[in-house]
Phi, psi and omega in degrees: 000132185277158176296329177298318182292320177298318179296324179294319182294319187273339190243349191245061173084009182249017179300320178300319179299313181293322179296318180296321178298316179296317178295327178289325184281323190305311183295332182283329180281347183262357188283332176055233182255042181291168178296149182309322182289327174292320177297316179299318177298319178297318179295315180300313178301321179293326178295331179291338180271312177202110187298312186292316178296322178296320179295316179299313182296323181291322174300320179292322178297320176293322178295328178281351181083011181288334177206179183249162177298323181299329179272318190289309186294313177301322177298320178296314180299314181297313182297315185291314180294322179295322178294320178293320176293328176296319178295321175298319182295321178299319178297322179293322180295319178298324181295340182282348177299147182301317180297321179295323179296323178296317180296326184296341182274355183280158181292322178298319178302312180298319180295316179294324177297315179298318182297317179293321181297319183292339186242021186299307183298310180298324180293318180297316180293318181297313182294327178298325181268003178235086183305145178099349182255356188292317183298308179295323184290311187287327174292326177295319177299321177292319181300319181271008175054050174299151180309116189296318181300313179295322179297313179299315181297321178291319180296315183295316181294312181295319181294320182297321180289305185292314183293320179296316179296316180292321179297315184295318179296322179290317178301311180295323176300315183295320180284325183283335184255006185300318186282322186256353174245328179063227182291342179293350178300321185299302179299324183294311186288328178293319176299317180297329181281325183284324184304314177298325179298315179293322179297317179294319179300317178295321181297315181293317178297326181292335180272352177256120182299139176291158177299130177096348181295314180296324179293328180283327180288326185300312179299324181296317181292322180290327179293323180294325182288322182293326181286000000 
């Protein structure tokens, strides 16, 4: 990794991503030899800040022997599923607003609701594997009152696949690099975890036009027609 890339990560609009990662890691690095239930609570709390970073850090903790898989994985599942259901609940609360109720009576609302319902399972799995999209997606599902049972089943299934895989990769990385990287394993794997998040964020931003772009293009198009 070049110094230019590191500078770009830390200085060019990615401070929120790095801050969330740091907040998710901090409680896990401070647990030391705490009681298993305290470790479980720390892991659950970390998932509310950033699910993927918390999963990576938890895999590393198990590799370091700070906790066991029997404590770590259930805590990850509970925290992640609870967080996803919380986002759904926020969407439902927003839908109770008077203005939202007015919007719910429109034809476009009904059409979009049907479209989301038909793609609910696929949407949950897609969002699970694309970090950064869960909050807007799951609150939207709550707002449009997607079938709760199907949403929960999809969330649990997707989380069990993604979280287990990410945890396993982090755990294996920690055990395989213990001798030749030592404590440097932590910054290395966190950077490796953050880079995909930043790449996805840039990809999404690249597909959304910046403010003023449409306004700049319009005069050019109209000028071309006049000429």
